[in-house]
N, C-alpha and C positions, 0 to 999 in steps of 0.2 A: 473376716470381721467377727463371725460367730465364735471362732477359736479364741480370739483376743478377749472377747467378753467373758467367756467361760473361765479363762485364766484370771481375769480381774475378779470374778466372783470368789475364786479360791483365795486370792490375796486379801480380799476384804473380809472374808470369814475369819482370818487370822487376827485382823485388827478389830474384830467386833467388840471385844471387851475393853478397849483402850479409851473409850470416851463415854460420857454420860451427862444427862441433864436432869434437873429437879422438876418434878411435877408440881405446878404452882398450887394445886388444890390439896395434895396430900403431903407435900414436902419431901416425898421419897424420890430417890434418884432413879430416873428412867433411862435405861441404856439406849443411847443413840445408835441407830443402825448405819453402818458404813455403806455408802452408795456412790455410784458414779452417775453423772448426769450428762445429757446432751442437749444443747440449745436447739430448739426447733426452728427450722427454716423452711420456707416454701420452696418446692422444686417444680420446675416447668416440665410437665410430661404430656404425652399425647392424650387427647380427650377421645374416648371411644364409646360406641354403643355396642352392646353385646347381645347377640341373638343366636338362637339355635336353628339348624336347618339340615335337611337331607340332601346329599349330593346326587346329581343326575348326570347322565351322559349328555354331552353337548348336542349330539344328533343320534337318532335311533331310526333304523329302517327295517321294516319287515319285507323281505324280498318274495314277490309272488308274480308269476307271469299273468298277463291279462286274459290268456286263453287256455283252455284245457289241453293237456299234452303229457307225453311220457317224459320222465326225467332221464336224460341221457347220462349226465354225470354231475355230481356235486364235488367241487374241488377243495372244499375246506371242511374243517371240523370245529366244534365248539372250543373256544380258547385260542384259535389261530389268530395271529396278527395278520392284517391284510393291508395292502397298499392301494391307493387310488388308481383305478383303471385295471386292477387285477381281475381275471376271469374267476367268477365264483360258482356259477351254475350254468350248465348247458342243457337245453331241452332237445328233444327229438326234432330232427330237421325235416321230417317228411312233409309237413304242411308248408314249410318255407320253400322246399324244392318245387313242390307243385305250384306254389304261387309264383315262383320265379319263371317257370315254364310258361304259365299263363301270361305273365307280364311280357315275356319275350314275343309271344305271338301277337299280343295286343299292340306292342311297340311297332311291329311291322305294319299293322293296319293303321296305326296312328300316323306313322311317317308317310304312308301312301295317301292318307286323307289330307295331310298338310300340303303335299305336292299338288293334289287335285284341287284343293281350295285356292291355291295360288293362280291356277289357270281358270278358275270358275267352273270346273268340271264336276263338282260335287254339290249336292244340295246342302243348305245350312243345317237341316235336321240331321242328315247323315254325318256331316262333319262334327257337329256338337256331340253326337252319340259316340263317335270314335274317340274324341278328346276326353269325354267323361269316363268311358270305360278304361282308357289308359291311365288316367289320373287315379281312379279308384284302385286299379290293380297295383300301381306303384305305391300308393299309400298302404296297401295291404302287405306288400313285401317289406316296406320299412317297419311296419308294426311288428311283423313276425320276426324280423331280424333283431329288433329291440327286445323281444320277449323270448328269443331263442338263446342268446348269449347275454347273461346278466353280469355287468361289470361293477366293481366297487366304486361308489361315488366319492369316497374319502378314505384316508388312512384310519384304521380302527381295529376292532376285535370282534370275532364271531361270538355271539352270546346265545344263539339258539339254532338248533337243526331239527327239523320236524319231519323230514322225508329221507328216504334212501334211494340210491341209484336204481333205476328201472321201475320205480313206482309211478303210478298214474296220478298226475296232479289234476284235480277236478274243480278246485276252488271251494270245496266244502270247508267249513270252519274246523280248525285244527290247532292244537298246541297252545290255546289260550291267548293267541295274539289278537291284536285289535282288528286284524283282517287275516284271511287265510294266507299262510306263508310257507315257503320252503326253508328259509333260514332267516335269522335276525342278526343284524350287525349294529354296533354302537361306536361312536367316536368319543373316546375318553380323554383326549388331550385337545383342548382343555375340558374340565368338568364345569358344570354350572349348578347354581342353587337359586331357589326363589325364597325371598324373605319378606314378611309383612312387617313394616315399620310403623310406629305411632305417627300420626299426622303432624305432630309438633316438630318432627325432624325433616319435613318435606323440603324446606329450603336449604337444609344443611347437606343433603345428599344430592349428588348429580352424577351424570355419566363420567367415569374416570376416577371417582372417589376410591381411595385405596382401602382394601380390606385385608384381614389376616384370618386364616382358618386354623383352628386347633382341633385335634382329634384325640380321643382317649387311646386310640390304637397307637398313636405316635406321641407319647406324653412329652418328649423332649424336642419336638420339632414343630415348626409353624410353616404355613404355606401362604404365600402372598398372592393377592389377586386384585381385581378392580370391579367396580360396578359397571355393567355393560348396558343395562336398560333401567330407566326410572319410568314406571308406568304413570300416565298423566292424570289418573283419577283417584279420588279418595273413596274408600268403601264407607257409605253412610252408616252401616250397621256396626262395624268394628272400629271405625275411625282410624283405619290403617291404609297404607298404600304399599304396593308391591314393587320390589326391585329384583332384577336379575344380576347375579354376580358370576364372573368367570374366574376359575382358578387354573393356571397352567399346571400340567401334569405330565411332563415329558418323560419322567421315569416310571410312570404308571403305578406309583405306590398307592395313590388314592383310587378308590373304586366307586362306581355308582351304587347308591344305597347306603353308603357310610354316613354316619351322623356326626356332626361337629358343631363347634361354637364359632361364629363369625363376628369379628370385631370390625366395626366401621370407624375409620379415623376421620373425625370431623373438626380437627383443630387441636390447639394446645390449651392446657389449663394449669394453674398453679395449685399445688396441694401439698399436704404434709406426708413425707415418706420417711419411715423410721425403721430401725432394726426390728425384725419380726420377733426376736427374743425378748424385746421389751414389753410385748403384749401378753397379758395373762388371761386365762380362761376361767370363768366362774364354774366351780365344780358342780356337776349335775345339770348344766345348761350350756347353751351355745353363746351366752353373753361374754363379751370381751371387755377388758378394762386395762388402764395403765395408771401409773403413779407419776404425779408431778411434784416438783419441789416448790412449796409455797411458804416462804419465810422460815425455812429450816424444818418444815414439817411435811410429811407425805400427804398429798391430796389424791384420793382415788377418783378417777374420771372414767365413766362409761364411754366406750367407743364402738364404732362399727368398722369393719375392714373393707377396704376397696380392693384395688388390683395388687397383685403380688409380683415382685421383681427379685427373683432369686432369694436372698436372705433379707430383703427389704419388703415393707408392706405399706400401703396407703392407709392413713388414719382419717376417719370421718367422725367429727364431733363438734358441736357448737361451743363446747367449753374449752377447746384448745385454741391457743393463739400463737402466732409467730413470735418467737422470743421466749416462750415458756421453756422451763427446764424439765426435760423428760428423764426419768430415772431409767437407766439402761443396764445397770448392774446392781444387784442387791434387792431388786423389787420383790423377789419371791418371799422375803422375810418381813414385808411391810403390811401394816393395816392402816386404815385411814387415820391420819393424825400422828403417826409414828414420828418421833424426833429423828433427824437425819444428821449424819456426819459425812459431809461431802468430801471426797478425795479426788485427787487429780488422776 
């Protein structure tokens, strides 16, 4: 469309001297400017709310055993992709082996106490003590097993490593993590973001509302997502409510910490969409304007720009109506009130 409009401008420039009109006040002939017009029609487009947000990992875990011990082996490095159930860190097994030996001995005493209890050959106090000791020892073994081999709880990526093989983990604060940790992992598919929306949109947004993310890093690409949580309260100070959105990220092109614009789709609206080339910019400012054909003369109208769609742009102005004739070729030679020679 832009190419056709440019060719039309060249053709109209050749015809520029072929017509004229007399100025009623001076009697002099005023040269009419050859132009092309387009009748304005409303177009049905998606209605969106645009907000900015920072992306976050869907889940983040700082891995740390609950007990002091020597690190036997760390199986991953920063940047490694991991799978759910994968062994990440193994601690020294000395405490676990000792606890298993103790459990085995107490299990023998426990089984003996159960048999004696069935025949009434053991006091209740002695029986209860044997049961308690066995259960405590079993819980200790389970605890040490869980803290000796640390497995990945989800598919993700390693984002931090704060110790090396053979080092003693004591639980002292290290690495700037929210709690002492050996490694940090994040789930980055999907990603999420939190956005504070004006309270007037509370009824328009619900779980499942579609969103679209745009990032300056990928200027020619958009990422679809949905609202996953609408928090049920309004902040009385800011008059906003918070929503969580999820954006699928199977190719991992997006990363936590990236900044982007999120469009919330809340229905459809009718608006004026015109060729972007028809809009002129006032020199020395950001003001925009267009020219309309009003009874054969150019009328300059101030406008604001809405959303852009490739070579089209949304026009916002109280002075523009459906059916008006927008000048789309030749507008660069006009001033307010210029006589027009409209060509096909």
